[in-house]
SEMITOR-388395 format. One record per residue (C-alpha): x, y, z. Coordinates in steps of 0.02 Angstrom, whole numbers, plus 50000, padded with zeros to 5 digits. Example, Ala and Ser with C-alpha at 12.3 -4.5 7.8 and 13.67 -1.06 7.14 Angstrom:
<node <50615, 49775, 50390>>
<node <50684, 49947, 50357>>
REM end
This chain:
<node <47355, 41673, 55062>>
<node <47386, 41598, 55231>>
<node <47255, 41506, 55314>>
<node <47203, 41490, 55503>>
<node <47086, 41362, 55548>>
<node <46969, 41385, 55720>>
<node <46911, 41211, 55792>>
<node <46732, 41236, 55854>>
<node <46641, 41099, 55967>>
<node <46468, 41108, 56006>>
<node <46422, 41222, 56135>>
<node <46605, 41323, 56106>>
<node <46639, 41491, 56179>>
<node <46613, 41614, 56079>>
<node <46690, 41763, 56166>>
<node <46874, 41651, 56138>>
<node <46892, 41669, 55979>>
<node <46809, 41827, 55927>>
<node <46944, 41946, 55941>>
<node <47074, 41835, 55860>>
<node <46961, 41783, 55702>>
<node <46921, 41963, 55669>>
<node <47084, 42009, 55677>>
<node <47141, 41871, 55556>>
<node <46981, 41924, 55437>>
<node <47051, 42101, 55435>>
<node <47217, 42050, 55363>>
<node <47230, 42046, 55184>>
<node <47353, 41891, 55164>>
<node <47248, 41783, 55301>>
<node <47081, 41676, 55279>>
<node <46987, 41623, 55419>>
<node <46902, 41438, 55425>>
<node <46808, 41334, 55544>>
<node <46827, 41156, 55576>>
<node <46725, 41021, 55687>>
<node <46682, 40847, 55717>>
<node <46499, 40889, 55660>>
<node <46446, 40988, 55518>>
<node <46347, 41120, 55633>>
<node <46396, 41179, 55808>>
<node <46304, 41295, 55914>>
<node <46401, 41440, 56019>>
<node <46358, 41457, 56199>>
<node <46283, 41617, 56155>>
<node <46163, 41528, 56041>>
<node <46257, 41568, 55867>>
<node <46235, 41424, 55737>>
<node <46402, 41411, 55644>>
<node <46416, 41287, 55494>>
<node <46589, 41223, 55483>>
<node <46699, 41230, 55325>>
<node <46778, 41064, 55374>>
<node <46776, 40890, 55458>>
<node <46930, 40859, 55560>>
<node <46988, 40732, 55429>>
<node <46984, 40879, 55304>>
<node <47082, 40998, 55364>>
<node <47222, 41031, 55236>>
<node <47415, 40976, 55303>>
<node <47468, 41144, 55258>>
<node <47375, 41265, 55352>>
<node <47471, 41400, 55456>>
<node <47400, 41399, 55612>>
<node <47257, 41294, 55713>>
<node <47164, 41373, 55845>>
<node <47068, 41264, 55975>>
<node <46923, 41363, 56046>>
<node <46852, 41315, 56220>>
<node <46682, 41276, 56279>>
<node <46582, 41129, 56351>>
<node <46620, 40986, 56236>>
<node <46797, 40948, 56257>>
<node <46784, 40803, 56362>>
<node <46752, 40708, 56188>>
<node <46844, 40569, 56140>>
<node <46935, 40603, 55974>>
<node <47075, 40505, 55911>>
<node <47073, 40591, 55736>>
<node <47081, 40762, 55836>>
<node <47220, 40702, 55947>>
<node <47305, 40626, 55809>>
<node <47282, 40791, 55710>>
<node <47365, 40915, 55860>>
<node <47497, 40766, 55905>>
<node <47562, 40789, 55709>>
<node <47559, 40977, 55702>>
<node <47660, 40986, 55859>>
<node <47788, 40844, 55816>>
<node <47798, 40914, 55645>>
<node <47839, 41106, 55697>>
<node <47664, 41178, 55642>>
<node <47593, 41313, 55753>>
<node <47434, 41267, 55879>>
<node <47361, 41388, 55981>>
<node <47231, 41330, 56119>>
<node <47135, 41406, 56244>>
<node <47009, 41353, 56412>>
<node <46926, 41184, 56387>>
<node <47044, 41144, 56227>>
<node <47197, 41142, 56340>>
<node <47115, 41024, 56452>>
<node <47082, 40926, 56309>>
<node <47283, 40947, 56268>>
<node <47323, 40866, 56450>>
<node <47210, 40736, 56457>>
<node <47287, 40675, 56296>>
<node <47459, 40684, 56338>>
<node <47495, 40826, 56216>>
<node <47586, 40940, 56344>>
<node <47713, 40823, 56427>>
<node <47868, 40909, 56346>>
<node <47828, 41079, 56347>>
<node <47784, 41217, 56477>>
<node <47597, 41273, 56460>>
<node <47436, 41351, 56566>>
<node <47271, 41316, 56564>>
<node <47115, 41331, 56685>>
<node <47195, 41259, 56839>>
<node <47328, 41110, 56850>>
<node <47222, 41035, 56985>>
<node <47099, 41004, 56877>>
<node <47206, 40870, 56775>>
<node <47255, 40757, 56934>>
<node <47150, 40629, 56855>>
<node <47227, 40640, 56683>>
<node <47316, 40491, 56664>>
<node <47418, 40530, 56496>>
<node <47463, 40710, 56583>>
<node <47632, 40693, 56673>>
<node <47699, 40877, 56660>>
<node <47640, 40956, 56825>>
<node <47813, 41045, 56831>>
<node <47787, 41127, 56651>>
<node <47636, 41207, 56701>>
<node <47648, 41412, 56708>>
<node <47518, 41503, 56828>>
<node <47499, 41640, 56685>>
<node <47356, 41694, 56602>>
<node <47443, 41638, 56427>>
<node <47603, 41537, 56395>>
<node <47705, 41529, 56237>>
<node <47835, 41362, 56208>>
<node <47897, 41372, 56040>>
<node <47748, 41344, 55927>>
<node <47617, 41327, 56046>>
<node <47512, 41438, 56124>>
<node <47411, 41386, 56273>>
<node <47294, 41493, 56395>>
<node <47159, 41493, 56520>>
<node <46955, 41541, 56493>>
<node <46989, 41717, 56566>>
<node <47141, 41760, 56447>>
<node <47058, 41792, 56283>>
<node <47137, 41971, 56236>>
<node <47308, 41908, 56289>>
<node <47289, 41752, 56191>>
<node <47248, 41857, 56058>>
<node <47411, 41942, 56072>>
<node <47514, 41814, 56097>>
<node <47445, 41711, 55936>>
<node <47454, 41855, 55845>>
<node <47642, 41896, 55856>>
<node <47676, 41697, 55841>>
<node <47617, 41703, 55674>>
<node <47704, 41869, 55635>>
<node <47517, 41935, 55573>>
<node <47594, 42127, 55595>>
<node <47746, 42201, 55701>>
<node <47737, 42148, 55876>>
<node <47714, 42336, 55934>>
<node <47573, 42353, 55818>>
<node <47489, 42200, 55887>>
<node <47507, 42270, 56072>>
<node <47418, 42435, 56014>>
<node <47273, 42349, 55938>>
<node <47246, 42235, 56089>>
<node <47292, 42373, 56214>>
<node <47115, 42472, 56124>>
<node <47013, 42332, 56200>>
<node <47113, 42298, 56363>>
<node <47127, 42494, 56407>>
<node <46954, 42560, 56346>>
<node <46941, 42691, 56209>>
<node <46980, 42845, 56316>>
<node <47119, 42792, 56409>>
<node <47180, 42710, 56239>>
<node <47176, 42890, 56162>>
<node <47269, 42982, 56315>>
<node <47417, 42848, 56279>>
<node <47414, 42813, 56107>>
<node <47298, 42958, 56029>>
<node <47122, 42927, 55940>>
<node <47146, 42764, 55823>>
<node <47001, 42853, 55704>>
<node <47045, 43014, 55701>>
REM end
């Protein structure tokens, strides 16, 4: 069984992890867990979440770490910085979206790879961020085992993360996400009724 851990800080953006977590949760060989710096967090939409792990308790062998954006990524957490840095150095998969990418930039974790985020100008005052040439103006960027995305890229982020971990064949991933991107009727015209 493979495990994906979603890091959710207080005021996390519900929608940024919803498609991805629901896809993983429907796969027979994956389990979804949550982690944070505190035991209970609330989403921007008001959902209350009691997490499975504190950051310090996340098992080292998790297949994927997903950092979900929100309003609390300005936090100072050496523990979280070290966790992500160690995963990137040791070749373990990490995905980050929206404010979570800001956290990576602020802590110098994007300096040796291509990436995207909400906007590079937002990071001008981050002393540890030195890789403006590595910033790509796209919804999602995949560089080796790191996926980064801006806050409007929820479906594209889901698509690329599922492909990164080979959750299902790439064409199946594309078709699964297309249902939500295109809408039911346009999807049916292109691929047929998925429920028939």
